[in-house]
OpenMM code with the backbone's topology and positions (N, CA, C; nanometers):
from openmm import Vec3, app, unit

residues = "MET PRO THR LYS LYS PHE SER ILE SER ILE SER PRO GLU THR TYR LYS ALA ALA GLU ASP ALA VAL ALA ALA GLY GLU PHE ARG ASN MET SER HIS VAL PHE GLU GLU GLY ALA LYS MET VAL LEU LYS LYS ARG LEU SER GLU GLU SER GLY ASN PRO CYS GLU VAL THR ALA".split()
positions = [
    Vec3(7.6887, 14.0880, 2.5052),
    Vec3(7.7219, 13.9737, 2.5883),
    Vec3(7.8739, 13.9629, 2.5955),
    Vec3(7.9303, 13.9575, 2.7166),
    Vec3(8.0753, 13.9448, 2.7278),
    Vec3(8.1221, 13.8090, 2.6776),
    Vec3(8.2386, 13.8072, 2.6204),
    Vec3(8.2946, 13.6816, 2.5715),
    Vec3(8.3976, 13.6294, 2.6696),
    Vec3(8.4191, 13.5004, 2.6668),
    Vec3(8.5203, 13.4347, 2.7488),
    Vec3(8.6316, 13.3891, 2.6572),
    Vec3(8.7539, 13.4074, 2.6995),
    Vec3(8.8679, 13.3636, 2.6205),
    Vec3(8.9360, 13.2467, 2.6897),
    Vec3(8.9782, 13.1492, 2.6087),
    Vec3(9.0543, 13.0366, 2.6603),
    Vec3(9.1322, 12.9775, 2.5440),
    Vec3(9.2272, 12.8934, 2.5747),
    Vec3(9.3061, 12.8328, 2.4681),
    Vec3(9.2685, 12.6861, 2.4538),
    Vec3(9.2873, 12.6344, 2.3336),
    Vec3(9.2607, 12.4934, 2.3076),
    Vec3(9.3801, 12.4333, 2.2345),
    Vec3(9.3906, 12.3046, 2.2409),
    Vec3(9.4921, 12.2317, 2.1648),
    Vec3(9.4190, 12.1440, 2.0647),
    Vec3(9.4566, 12.1560, 1.9378),
    Vec3(9.3937, 12.0769, 1.8317),
    Vec3(9.5013, 12.0197, 1.7422),
    Vec3(9.4652, 11.9187, 1.6676),
    Vec3(9.5610, 11.8567, 1.5771),
    Vec3(9.5923, 11.9513, 1.4619),
    Vec3(9.7086, 11.9351, 1.4010),
    Vec3(9.7419, 12.0176, 1.2847),
    Vec3(9.6404, 12.0023, 1.1712),
    Vec3(9.5847, 11.8837, 1.1566),
    Vec3(9.4858, 11.8605, 1.0510),
    Vec3(9.3584, 11.9410, 1.0759),
    Vec3(9.3126, 11.9426, 1.2014),
    Vec3(9.1935, 12.0186, 1.2363),
    Vec3(9.2185, 12.1672, 1.2183),
    Vec3(9.3354, 12.2138, 1.2597),
    Vec3(9.3700, 12.3546, 1.2442),
    Vec3(9.3690, 12.3943, 1.0971),
    Vec3(9.4287, 12.3112, 1.0133),
    Vec3(9.4349, 12.3393, 0.8696),
    Vec3(9.2944, 12.3440, 0.8095),
    Vec3(9.2090, 12.2497, 0.8469),
    Vec3(9.0722, 12.2473, 0.7956),
    Vec3(8.9971, 12.3732, 0.8390),
    Vec3(9.0147, 12.4151, 0.9628),
    Vec3(8.9493, 12.5364, 1.0120),
    Vec3(9.0031, 12.6590, 0.9386),
    Vec3(9.1315, 12.6635, 0.9204),
    Vec3(9.1950, 12.7746, 0.8489),
    Vec3(9.1432, 12.7839, 0.7055),
    Vec3(9.1290, 12.6700, 0.6400),
    Vec3(9.0766, 12.6665, 0.5035),
    Vec3(8.9317, 12.7145, 0.4980),
    Vec3(8.8516, 12.6761, 0.5980),
    Vec3(8.7117, 12.7176, 0.6020),
    Vec3(8.7007, 12.8696, 0.6194),
    Vec3(8.7872, 12.9273, 0.7013),
    Vec3(8.7886, 13.0726, 0.7194),
    Vec3(8.8315, 13.1401, 0.5896),
    Vec3(8.9351, 13.0873, 0.5264),
    Vec3(8.9847, 13.1449, 0.4006),
    Vec3(8.8793, 13.1390, 0.2906),
    Vec3(8.7952, 13.0358, 0.2934),
    Vec3(8.6896, 13.0202, 0.1930),
    Vec3(8.5689, 13.1092, 0.2227),
    Vec3(8.5714, 13.1777, 0.3374),
    Vec3(8.4612, 13.2667, 0.3722),
    Vec3(8.3449, 13.1980, 0.4401),
    Vec3(8.3628, 13.0722, 0.4803),
    Vec3(8.2552, 12.9995, 0.5479),
    Vec3(8.2336, 13.0487, 0.6909),
    Vec3(8.3371, 13.1059, 0.7510),
    Vec3(8.3331, 13.1573, 0.8878),
    Vec3(8.4070, 13.2903, 0.8923),
    Vec3(8.3716, 13.3743, 0.9908),
    Vec3(8.4353, 13.5062, 1.0049),
    Vec3(8.5818, 13.4942, 1.0451),
    Vec3(8.6086, 13.4026, 1.1375),
    Vec3(8.7436, 13.3869, 1.1909),
    Vec3(8.7535, 13.2511, 1.2607),
    Vec3(8.8709, 13.2220, 1.3137),
    Vec3(8.8921, 13.0918, 1.3781),
    Vec3(8.8017, 13.0738, 1.4997),
    Vec3(8.7792, 13.1792, 1.5757),
    Vec3(8.6903, 13.1685, 1.6918),
    Vec3(8.5501, 13.1277, 1.6486),
    Vec3(8.5043, 13.1836, 1.5378),
    Vec3(8.3706, 13.1522, 1.4873),
    Vec3(8.3603, 13.0045, 1.4504),
    Vec3(8.4651, 12.9490, 1.3905),
    Vec3(8.4657, 12.8062, 1.3544),
    Vec3(8.4410, 12.7211, 1.4783),
    Vec3(8.5178, 12.7457, 1.5832),
    Vec3(8.5104, 12.6604, 1.7011),
    Vec3(8.3874, 12.6889, 1.7862),
    Vec3(8.3383, 12.8109, 1.7850),
    Vec3(8.2138, 12.8394, 1.8559),
    Vec3(8.0970, 12.7677, 1.7901),
    Vec3(8.0903, 12.7722, 1.6577),
    Vec3(7.9824, 12.7031, 1.5865),
    Vec3(7.9926, 12.5513, 1.6063),
    Vec3(8.1138, 12.4990, 1.6068),
    Vec3(8.1332, 12.3557, 1.6317),
    Vec3(8.0856, 12.3160, 1.7704),
    Vec3(8.1176, 12.3986, 1.8696),
    Vec3(8.0736, 12.3700, 2.0062),
    Vec3(7.9216, 12.3729, 2.0152),
    Vec3(7.8587, 12.4696, 1.9479),
    Vec3(7.7119, 12.4767, 1.9481),
    Vec3(7.6510, 12.3497, 1.8902),
    Vec3(7.7090, 12.2997, 1.7805),
    Vec3(7.6564, 12.1780, 1.7181),
    Vec3(7.6660, 12.0591, 1.8131),
    Vec3(7.7789, 12.0444, 1.8788),
    Vec3(7.7990, 11.9326, 1.9710),
    Vec3(7.7014, 11.9431, 2.0884),
    Vec3(7.6867, 12.0628, 2.1425),
    Vec3(7.5980, 12.0804, 2.2576),
    Vec3(7.4518, 12.0591, 2.2200),
    Vec3(7.4101, 12.1051, 2.1038),
    Vec3(7.2721, 12.0810, 2.0593),
    Vec3(7.2460, 11.9320, 2.0434),
    Vec3(7.3428, 11.8610, 1.9871),
    Vec3(7.3285, 11.7162, 1.9695),
    Vec3(7.3153, 11.6477, 2.1054),
    Vec3(7.3979, 11.6888, 2.1995),
    Vec3(7.3938, 11.6289, 2.3333),
    Vec3(7.2598, 11.6554, 2.3995),
    Vec3(7.2099, 11.7784, 2.3907),
    Vec3(7.0803, 11.8103, 2.4502),
    Vec3(6.9684, 11.7296, 2.3864),
    Vec3(6.9770, 11.7112, 2.2555),
    Vec3(6.8764, 11.6329, 2.1845),
    Vec3(6.8777, 11.4880, 2.2319),
    Vec3(6.9960, 11.4325, 2.2476),
    Vec3(7.0081, 11.2930, 2.2931),
    Vec3(6.9597, 11.2780, 2.4359),
    Vec3(6.9884, 11.3762, 2.5210),
    Vec3(6.9467, 11.3688, 2.6609),
    Vec3(6.7954, 11.3789, 2.6748),
    Vec3(6.7313, 11.4520, 2.5843),
    Vec3(6.5865, 11.4702, 2.5952),
    Vec3(6.5123, 11.3452, 2.5478),
    Vec3(6.5803, 11.2588, 2.4729),
    Vec3(6.5162, 11.1404, 2.4219),
    Vec3(6.4372, 11.1649, 2.2946),
    Vec3(6.4361, 11.2891, 2.2493),
    Vec3(6.3644, 11.3256, 2.1288),
    Vec3(6.4658, 11.3824, 2.0298),
    Vec3(6.5038, 11.3075, 1.9264),
    Vec3(6.6063, 11.3551, 1.8337),
    Vec3(6.5648, 11.4789, 1.7545),
    Vec3(6.4376, 11.5133, 1.7556),
    Vec3(6.3909, 11.6313, 1.6839),
    Vec3(6.3934, 11.7559, 1.7727),
    Vec3(6.4062, 11.7372, 1.9026),
    Vec3(6.4010, 11.8484, 1.9957),
    Vec3(6.5412, 11.9045, 2.0189),
    Vec3(6.5573, 12.0312, 1.9885),
    Vec3(6.6836, 12.1000, 2.0159),
    Vec3(6.6476, 12.2326, 2.0785),
    Vec3(6.6924, 12.2523, 2.2015),
    Vec3(6.6518, 12.3734, 2.2738),
    Vec3(6.7643, 12.4725, 2.2920),
    Vec3(6.8836, 12.4450, 2.2436),
    Vec3(6.9963, 12.5376, 2.2641),
    Vec3(7.0086, 12.6343, 2.1506),
] * unit.nanometer
topology = app.Topology()
chain = topology.addChain("A")
for resn in residues:
    res = topology.addResidue(resn, chain)
    for name in ("N", "CA", "C"):
        topology.addAtom(name, app.Element.getBySymbol(name[0]), res)
C-alpha cells in the first residue's frame, strides 16, 4: 500500500512525549506514533457516529 507524506505542527511537549515513546520501544518510529494516534481518534469517531460505543469498524 503506498504511503502519503505530509507535515504536521505539534507542541514541543507532544513531540517530546512521542520521542520518548519511540525511545522506549513502544513504537517503531515517529510516523508510527502519529499513525496509531490517528487510527485511535478515527475509530472513536466512527463508534460515536454509529451510536454504538462497542462498534468499531475501522
